[in-house]
C-alpha positions as CSV (number, residue, x, y, z in Angstrom):
1,X,125.0,89.1,143.8
2,X,126.3,91.0,140.6
3,X,129.3,93.3,140.8
4,X,129.8,96.2,138.7
5,X,132.3,95.5,135.6
6,X,134.5,98.7,134.9
7,X,134.2,99.4,130.7
8,X,136.0,101.8,129.0
9,X,134.6,103.1,126.4
10,X,135.2,105.5,123.8
11,X,132.5,108.3,122.3
12,X,131.8,108.4,118.7
13,X,130.2,110.5,116.3
14,X,130.1,108.3,113.4
15,X,126.6,106.4,113.0
16,X,124.7,104.5,110.2
17,X,125.8,100.4,109.1
18,X,128.5,101.5,107.2
19,X,130.2,102.7,110.4
20,X,128.9,100.3,112.3
21,X,131.1,97.9,110.0
22,X,133.7,99.8,110.1
23,X,134.2,99.7,114.0
24,X,133.3,96.6,114.2
25,X,136.4,95.2,111.8
26,X,138.5,97.5,114.3
27,X,137.1,94.9,117.1
28,X,134.6,97.4,119.1
29,X,130.8,97.4,119.1
30,X,128.8,100.4,118.6
31,X,126.3,100.7,121.6
32,X,124.4,103.8,123.1
33,X,123.8,104.4,126.9
34,X,120.8,106.4,127.8
35,X,118.3,107.0,130.6
36,X,117.2,108.8,133.9
37,X,116.5,111.9,131.8
38,X,120.0,112.9,130.3
39,X,120.4,112.3,126.3
40,X,121.6,109.4,124.8
41,X,124.9,109.2,123.6
42,X,126.6,107.1,120.8
43,X,129.6,104.8,122.2
44,X,132.3,102.4,120.7
45,X,132.7,99.4,123.3
46,X,135.9,97.3,123.3
47,X,134.6,93.6,122.1
48,X,136.5,91.6,123.4
49,X,136.0,92.9,127.3
50,X,132.1,93.1,126.5
51,X,132.1,89.5,125.3
52,X,133.9,88.6,128.2
53,X,132.0,90.1,130.5
54,X,128.6,88.9,129.2
55,X,129.9,85.4,129.1
56,X,130.5,85.7,132.6
57,X,127.1,86.9,133.3
58,X,127.7,90.3,134.3
59,X,124.3,92.8,134.2
60,X,125.6,95.6,135.8
61,X,128.3,97.8,134.0
62,X,130.6,100.7,135.5
63,X,131.0,102.6,132.1
64,X,133.7,104.9,131.9
65,X,133.7,107.6,129.2
66,X,137.5,109.5,130.2
67,X,137.2,110.6,133.3
68,X,133.6,110.2,134.1
69,X,132.2,106.8,135.3
70,X,128.4,105.9,135.1
71,X,126.4,102.8,136.3
72,X,124.6,101.2,134.1
73,X,122.1,98.2,133.3
74,X,123.3,96.0,130.4
75,X,119.7,96.3,128.6
76,X,120.0,94.8,125.3
77,X,122.5,93.1,123.1
78,X,122.4,92.1,119.5
79,X,123.9,89.4,118.3
80,X,125.3,88.1,114.3
81,X,122.6,85.6,112.8
82,X,124.9,82.6,114.2
83,X,125.0,83.9,117.9
84,X,129.4,84.5,117.6
85,X,129.6,88.0,117.7
86,X,127.6,91.2,119.4
87,X,126.5,93.5,117.1
88,X,125.3,96.0,119.2
89,X,124.5,97.2,123.3
90,X,122.1,98.9,124.9
91,X,123.5,100.4,128.7
92,X,120.6,102.0,130.8
93,X,122.3,104.4,133.4
94,X,121.0,103.2,137.0
95,X,121.6,104.4,140.5
96,X,122.9,102.5,143.3
97,X,119.7,102.4,145.4
98,X,117.7,102.2,142.3
99,X,114.4,99.5,142.7
100,X,113.9,98.0,139.1
101,X,112.2,94.6,137.5
102,X,114.1,92.5,134.8
103,X,114.6,88.9,134.0
104,X,116.9,86.7,135.5
105,X,117.6,83.1,134.2
106,X,116.8,79.8,136.4
107,X,119.4,77.5,137.0
108,X,118.8,73.7,138.0
109,X,121.2,72.5,140.4
110,X,121.7,68.5,141.4
111,X,120.2,65.3,140.1
112,X,116.7,64.2,140.7
113,X,116.5,60.8,142.7
114,X,112.9,60.7,140.7
115,X,115.0,59.5,137.6
116,X,116.5,57.0,139.0
117,X,112.8,55.3,139.4
118,X,112.4,55.9,135.4
119,X,111.4,59.8,135.4
120,X,112.9,62.6,133.2
121,X,113.4,65.9,134.4
122,X,111.1,68.6,132.9
123,X,112.0,72.2,133.3
124,X,109.1,74.7,132.7
125,X,110.7,77.9,134.0
126,X,113.7,79.0,132.3
127,X,113.8,83.0,133.6
128,X,112.2,84.3,136.0
129,X,111.3,88.3,136.3
130,X,112.0,89.6,139.6
131,X,111.9,92.8,141.4
132,X,115.5,94.3,143.4
133,X,117.9,96.9,144.1
134,X,120.4,97.3,141.3
135,X,122.7,96.1,143.9
136,X,121.2,92.8,144.3
137,X,120.4,91.4,141.1
138,X,121.4,88.2,141.0
139,X,123.6,86.2,138.6
140,X,120.9,83.3,138.1
141,X,118.2,81.8,140.5
142,X,120.0,78.3,141.9
143,X,117.0,75.9,141.8
144,X,117.7,72.4,143.8
145,X,116.4,69.8,142.2
146,X,118.1,66.6,143.7
147,X,115.6,65.6,146.1
148,X,112.9,65.6,143.4
149,X,110.4,62.3,143.5
150,X,108.9,60.9,140.5
151,X,105.8,62.8,139.8
152,X,107.1,66.0,142.2
153,X,107.3,69.4,141.4
154,X,109.0,72.9,142.6
155,X,106.6,75.7,142.3
156,X,107.9,79.6,142.6
157,X,106.4,80.0,145.8
158,X,108.6,77.1,147.0
159,X,111.9,78.8,145.7
160,X,114.6,80.2,148.5
161,X,115.5,83.7,147.0
162,X,118.2,85.8,147.9
163,X,117.4,88.8,150.3
164,X,115.6,91.6,148.9
165,X,115.0,89.7,145.7
166,X,110.9,89.2,145.0
167,X,110.0,87.2,142.2
168,X,107.1,88.9,140.1
169,X,106.0,85.3,138.5
170,X,102.6,82.9,139.1
171,X,103.7,81.3,142.9
172,X,102.0,78.6,141.6
173,X,103.8,78.0,138.1
174,X,106.2,75.1,138.2
175,X,109.7,75.7,138.0
176,X,110.9,71.9,136.9
177,X,109.3,68.4,138.1
178,X,109.9,64.6,137.3
179,X,107.6,63.0,135.1
180,X,107.1,59.4,134.1
181,X,109.2,58.6,130.9
182,X,106.7,57.5,128.0
183,X,107.7,55.8,125.4
184,X,105.1,55.2,122.6
185,X,104.6,52.4,120.1
186,X,103.4,53.0,117.3
187,X,101.2,50.0,115.3
188,X,100.5,49.6,111.8
189,X,97.0,50.7,111.0
190,X,94.7,48.1,109.5
191,X,93.3,49.4,106.1
192,X,90.8,47.4,104.5
193,X,92.5,46.9,100.5
194,X,95.9,48.0,101.7
195,X,98.4,46.6,99.6
196,X,100.3,43.5,101.3
197,X,104.0,44.3,102.3
198,X,105.1,41.8,99.3
199,X,103.3,44.7,96.5
200,X,103.7,47.7,98.5
201,X,105.8,50.4,97.0
202,X,108.6,52.5,99.4
203,X,107.0,55.4,100.1
204,X,108.9,58.4,99.1
205,X,108.6,61.1,101.8
206,X,110.0,64.7,100.6
207,X,110.9,68.0,103.0
208,X,110.1,71.6,102.5
209,X,112.8,73.7,103.7
210,X,111.5,77.6,104.5
211,X,113.5,80.1,103.3
212,X,115.2,82.4,105.9
213,X,115.1,86.0,105.0
214,X,118.4,88.1,105.9
215,X,117.7,90.2,108.2
216,X,118.8,94.4,107.6
217,X,121.5,95.2,108.9
218,X,122.0,98.3,111.5
219,X,121.9,99.7,114.8
220,X,118.6,99.2,117.3
221,X,116.9,102.8,118.5
222,X,116.8,102.7,121.9
223,X,113.5,102.7,123.1
224,X,112.3,106.1,124.8
225,X,112.2,106.3,128.7
């Protein structure tokens, strides 16, 4: 079960790209909090505390503004292009007795016995859509693959889920399976009139690198709820 993490924040009045950059220079992360019929509020969040909580898989935050504490779900994060720094965060107000739908990561546990028989473990699904109470959100769905033999699979319907958690995915979908490792051998093609090994000149193969455009920096506008 996911535990709530207390996050002390400050309200902010400055907005825009330049204001956001100044906050980040101070080690703060621009954020918004919204939902449940209340207005959207702009916040500045301690970057180190938020990053530490995210690394530990925290999804539920008790956001503290002064003497007021609001229970929230971390709805969205924006990262820098290298995935090192959090640029912006969205917090959605929730109630402890509220049922929500969200994606939870799948975590494989164990070493499949089929690997020793020449197989390779393939994970088909890396996250599942679950429905549960806020207080029952699991940090992950753990799947034990230790007993998987060669050509065997684990389906969604076979999962042992935490109490109060329902999976919305197709029951017949495959989570993970052990398949035979295939090694392909490429034989040289016999082409009429092809040059001999002695007379053939080496082929030069060039790679074309696509240019990536820079994303415009800015805060993400929260979805209307």
